[in-house]
MARPA-210722 format. One record per residue: residue number from 1; residue in one letter; x, y, z of N, C-alpha, C, O, CB in turn. Coordinates in steps of 0.1 Angstrom, whole numbers, plus 5000, padded with zeros to 4 digits. Glycine has a CB too. Layout:
BEGIN
resi NUM; resn A; nX X; nY Y; nZ Z; caX X; caY Y; caZ Z; cX X; cY Y; cZ Z; oX X; oY Y; oZ Z; cbX X; cbY Y; cbZ Z
...
***
This chain:
BEGIN
resi 1; resn M; nX 4964; nY 9886; nZ 5440; caX 4954; caY 9879; caZ 5432; cX 4960; cY 9866; cZ 5427; oX 4970; oY 9866; oZ 5420; cbX 4949; cbY 9888; cbZ 5420
resi 2; resn T; nX 4955; nY 9855; nZ 5432; caX 4960; caY 9842; caZ 5427; cX 4949; cY 9835; cZ 5418; oX 4937; oY 9839; oZ 5419; cbX 4963; cbY 9832; cbZ 5439
resi 3; resn S; nX 4953; nY 9826; nZ 5410; caX 4944; caY 9820; caZ 5401; cX 4933; cY 9812; cZ 5409; oX 4921; oY 9812; oZ 5404; cbX 4951; cbY 9810; cbZ 5391
resi 4; resn K; nX 4937; nY 9807; nZ 5420; caX 4927; caY 9799; caZ 5428; cX 4916; cY 9809; cZ 5434; oX 4904; oY 9806; oZ 5434; cbX 4934; cbY 9792; cbZ 5439
resi 5; resn S; nX 4921; nY 9820; nZ 5439; caX 4911; caY 9830; caZ 5445; cX 4902; cY 9836; cZ 5434; oX 4890; oY 9838; oZ 5436; cbX 4918; cbY 9841; cbZ 5452
resi 6; resn V; nX 4908; nY 9838; nZ 5422; caX 4900; caY 9844; caZ 5411; cX 4890; cY 9833; cZ 5406; oX 4878; oY 9836; oZ 5403; cbX 4908; cbY 9848; cbZ 5400
resi 7; resn S; nX 4894; nY 9821; nZ 5405; caX 4886; caY 9810; caZ 5401; cX 4874; cY 9808; cZ 5411; oX 4862; oY 9806; oZ 5407; cbX 4893; cbY 9797; cbZ 5400
resi 8; resn T; nX 4877; nY 9809; nZ 5424; caX 4866; caY 9808; caZ 5434; cX 4857; cY 9819; cZ 5433; oX 4845; oY 9817; oZ 5433; cbX 4872; cbY 9807; cbZ 5448
resi 9; resn A; nX 4862; nY 9831; nZ 5431; caX 4854; caY 9843; caZ 5430; cX 4845; cY 9842; cZ 5417; oX 4833; oY 9846; oZ 5418; cbX 4862; cbY 9856; cbZ 5429
resi 10; resn L; nX 4850; nY 9837; nZ 5406; caX 4842; caY 9836; caZ 5394; cX 4831; cY 9826; cZ 5396; oX 4820; oY 9827; oZ 5392; cbX 4851; cbY 9832; cbZ 5382
resi 11; resn T; nX 4834; nY 9815; nZ 5403; caX 4824; caY 9804; caZ 5406; cX 4813; cY 9810; cZ 5414; oX 4801; oY 9808; oZ 5411; cbX 4831; cbY 9792; cbZ 5413
resi 12; resn L; nX 4816; nY 9817; nZ 5424; caX 4806; caY 9823; caZ 5433; cX 4798; cY 9834; cZ 5425; oX 4786; oY 9835; oZ 5428; cbX 4812; cbY 9829; cbZ 5445
resi 13; resn Y; nX 4804; nY 9841; nZ 5417; caX 4797; caY 9852; caZ 5409; cX 4788; cY 9845; cZ 5399; oX 4776; oY 9849; oZ 5398; cbX 4807; cbY 9861; cbZ 5402
resi 14; resn R; nX 4793; nY 9835; nZ 5392; caX 4784; caY 9828; caZ 5382; cX 4772; cY 9821; cZ 5389; oX 4762; oY 9819; oZ 5382; cbX 4792; cbY 9818; cbZ 5374
resi 15; resn A; nX 4774; nY 9816; nZ 5401; caX 4763; caY 9810; caZ 5408; cX 4754; cY 9820; cZ 5414; oX 4744; oY 9816; oZ 5421; cbX 4769; cbY 9801; cbZ 5419
resi 16; resn R; nX 4757; nY 9833; nZ 5412; caX 4749; caY 9844; caZ 5418; cX 4748; cY 9844; cZ 5433; oX 4739; oY 9848; oZ 5439; cbX 4735; cbY 9843; cbZ 5412
resi 17; resn T; nX 4759; nY 9839; nZ 5439; caX 4761; caY 9839; caZ 5453; cX 4766; cY 9853; cZ 5457; oX 4762; oY 9858; oZ 5468; cbX 4770; cbY 9828; cbZ 5458
resi 18; resn L; nX 4775; nY 9858; nZ 5449; caX 4781; caY 9871; caZ 5452; cX 4778; cY 9881; cZ 5440; oX 4776; oY 9877; oZ 5428; cbX 4796; cbY 9870; cbZ 5454
resi 19; resn T; nX 4778; nY 9894; nZ 5443; caX 4778; caY 9904; caZ 5432; cX 4792; cY 9904; cZ 5426; oX 4801; oY 9899; oZ 5432; cbX 4773; cbY 9918; cbZ 5438
resi 20; resn L; nX 4793; nY 9911; nZ 5415; caX 4806; caY 9913; caZ 5409; cX 4816; cY 9920; cZ 5418; oX 4827; oY 9916; oZ 5419; cbX 4804; cbY 9921; cbZ 5396
resi 21; resn E; nX 4811; nY 9930; nZ 5425; caX 4820; caY 9937; caZ 5434; cX 4824; cY 9929; cZ 5446; oX 4836; oY 9929; oZ 5449; cbX 4812; cbY 9950; cbZ 5439
resi 22; resn Q; nX 4815; nY 9921; nZ 5451; caX 4819; caY 9912; caZ 5462; cX 4829; cY 9901; cZ 5457; oX 4838; oY 9898; oZ 5464; cbX 4806; cbY 9905; cbZ 5468
resi 23; resn A; nX 4826; nY 9896; nZ 5445; caX 4835; caY 9886; caZ 5440; cX 4849; cY 9891; cZ 5437; oX 4859; oY 9884; oZ 5440; cbX 4829; cbY 9880; cbZ 5427
resi 24; resn A; nX 4850; nY 9904; nZ 5433; caX 4863; caY 9910; caZ 5431; cX 4870; cY 9911; cZ 5444; oX 4882; oY 9909; oZ 5444; cbX 4861; cbY 9924; cbZ 5424
resi 25; resn T; nX 4863; nY 9915; nZ 5454; caX 4869; caY 9916; caZ 5467; cX 4875; cY 9903; cZ 5472; oX 4886; oY 9902; oZ 5477; cbX 4859; cbY 9922; cbZ 5478
resi 26; resn V; nX 4867; nY 9892; nZ 5470; caX 4871; caY 9879; caZ 5474; cX 4883; cY 9875; cZ 5466; oX 4893; oY 9868; oZ 5471; cbX 4860; cbY 9869; cbZ 5472
resi 27; resn G; nX 4883; nY 9878; nZ 5453; caX 4894; caY 9874; caZ 5444; cX 4906; cY 9883; cZ 5446; oX 4917; oY 9879; oZ 5441; cbX 4890; cbY 9874; cbZ 5430
resi 28; resn G; nX 4905; nY 9894; nZ 5453; caX 4916; caY 9903; caZ 5455; cX 4920; cY 9910; cZ 5442; oX 4932; oY 9913; oZ 5440; cbX 4928; cbY 9895; cbZ 5460
resi 29; resn C; nX 4910; nY 9914; nZ 5435; caX 4913; caY 9921; caZ 5422; cX 4902; cY 9931; cZ 5420; oX 4892; oY 9932; oZ 5428; cbX 4914; cbY 9911; cbZ 5410
resi 30; resn S; nX 4903; nY 9939; nZ 5409; caX 4893; caY 9949; caZ 5406; cX 4882; cY 9942; cZ 5398; oX 4883; oY 9931; oZ 5393; cbX 4899; cbY 9961; cbZ 5398
resi 31; resn T; nX 4870; nY 9949; nZ 5398; caX 4859; caY 9943; caZ 5390; cX 4863; cY 9942; cZ 5375; oX 4859; oY 9932; oZ 5369; cbX 4847; cbY 9952; cbZ 5391
resi 32; resn A; nX 4871; nY 9951; nZ 5370; caX 4875; caY 9951; caZ 5356; cX 4884; cY 9938; cZ 5354; oX 4883; oY 9931; oZ 5344; cbX 4883; cbY 9963; cbZ 5352
resi 33; resn Q; nX 4893; nY 9935; nZ 5363; caX 4902; caY 9924; caZ 5362; cX 4893; cY 9911; cZ 5362; oX 4896; oY 9901; oZ 5355; cbX 4912; cbY 9924; cbZ 5373
resi 34; resn L; nX 4883; nY 9911; nZ 5371; caX 4875; caY 9899; caZ 5373; cX 4866; cY 9897; cZ 5360; oX 4865; oY 9886; oZ 5355; cbX 4866; cbY 9900; cbZ 5385
resi 35; resn E; nX 4861; nY 9908; nZ 5354; caX 4854; caY 9907; caZ 5342; cX 4862; cY 9901; cZ 5331; oX 4858; oY 9893; oZ 5323; cbX 4848; cbY 9920; cbZ 5338
resi 36; resn E; nX 4875; nY 9906; nZ 5330; caX 4884; caY 9901; caZ 5320; cX 4887; cY 9886; cZ 5322; oX 4887; oY 9879; oZ 5312; cbX 4897; cbY 9909; cbZ 5320
resi 37; resn S; nX 4888; nY 9882; nZ 5334; caX 4891; caY 9868; caZ 5337; cX 4878; cY 9860; cZ 5333; oX 4879; oY 9849; oZ 5328; cbX 4894; cbY 9866; cbZ 5351
resi 38; resn A; nX 4867; nY 9865; nZ 5336; caX 4854; caY 9858; caZ 5333; cX 4853; cY 9856; cZ 5318; oX 4849; oY 9846; oZ 5313; cbX 4842; cbY 9866; cbZ 5338
resi 39; resn R; nX 4856; nY 9866; nZ 5310; caX 4856; caY 9865; caZ 5295; cX 4866; cY 9855; cZ 5290; oX 4863; oY 9847; oZ 5281; cbX 4858; cbY 9879; cbZ 5289
resi 40; resn A; nX 4877; nY 9854; nZ 5297; caX 4888; caY 9845; caZ 5292; cX 4884; cY 9830; cZ 5295; oX 4888; oY 9821; oZ 5288; cbX 4901; cbY 9848; cbZ 5300
resi 41; resn F; nX 4875; nY 9828; nZ 5305; caX 4871; caY 9815; caZ 5308; cX 4856; cY 9812; cZ 5305; oX 4850; oY 9803; oZ 5310; cbX 4873; cbY 9812; cbZ 5323
resi 42; resn A; nX 4851; nY 9820; nZ 5296; caX 4837; caY 9819; caZ 5292; cX 4835; cY 9806; cZ 5284; oX 4844; oY 9801; oZ 5278; cbX 4832; cbY 9831; cbZ 5283
resi 43; resn P; nX 4823; nY 9800; nZ 5285; caX 4820; caY 9788; caZ 5278; cX 4822; cY 9790; cZ 5263; oX 4819; oY 9800; oZ 5258; cbX 4806; cbY 9783; cbZ 5280
resi 44; resn A; nX 4828; nY 9780; nZ 5256; caX 4831; caY 9781; caZ 5242; cX 4819; cY 9782; cZ 5233; oX 4819; oY 9787; oZ 5222; cbX 4840; cbY 9769; cbZ 5238
resi 45; resn S; nX 4807; nY 9777; nZ 5238; caX 4795; caY 9777; caZ 5230; cX 4789; cY 9791; cZ 5228; oX 4780; oY 9792; oZ 5220; cbX 4785; cbY 9768; cbZ 5237
resi 46; resn G; nX 4794; nY 9800; nZ 5236; caX 4788; caY 9814; caZ 5235; cX 4777; cY 9816; cZ 5244; oX 4772; oY 9827; oZ 5245; cbX 4784; cbY 9816; cbZ 5221
resi 47; resn Q; nX 4773; nY 9806; nZ 5251; caX 4762; caY 9808; caZ 5261; cX 4768; cY 9810; cZ 5275; oX 4778; oY 9804; oZ 5279; cbX 4753; cbY 9796; cbZ 5262
resi 48; resn S; nX 4762; nY 9819; nZ 5282; caX 4767; caY 9822; caZ 5296; cX 4759; cY 9813; cZ 5305; oX 4748; oY 9808; oZ 5301; cbX 4765; cbY 9837; cbZ 5300
resi 49; resn P; nX 4764; nY 9810; nZ 5317; caX 4757; caY 9801; caZ 5327; cX 4743; cY 9807; cZ 5330; oX 4734; oY 9799; oZ 5333; cbX 4765; cbY 9800; cbZ 5339
resi 50; resn A; nX 4741; nY 9819; nZ 5328; caX 4727; caY 9825; caZ 5331; cX 4717; cY 9821; cZ 5320; oX 4705; oY 9822; oZ 5323; cbX 4728; cbY 9840; cbZ 5332
resi 51; resn D; nX 4722; nY 9816; nZ 5309; caX 4713; caY 9812; caZ 5298; cX 4708; cY 9798; cZ 5300; oX 4699; oY 9794; oZ 5292; cbX 4721; cbY 9813; cbZ 5285
resi 52; resn D; nX 4713; nY 9791; nZ 5309; caX 4708; caY 9777; caZ 5312; cX 4694; cY 9777; cZ 5316; oX 4689; oY 9766; oZ 5318; cbX 4717; cbY 9771; cbZ 5322
***
């Protein structure tokens, strides 16, 4: 799991291109690890990209 692969996976997941499971596979990590990374890089405003 590299930061670049996780970043790419998060981008694709947030764009709703991939499911969480697919994004975890792309990122080379578990869904739990990807969720943790997503929370760490969540927007500071408290809004998720889906709220746009």
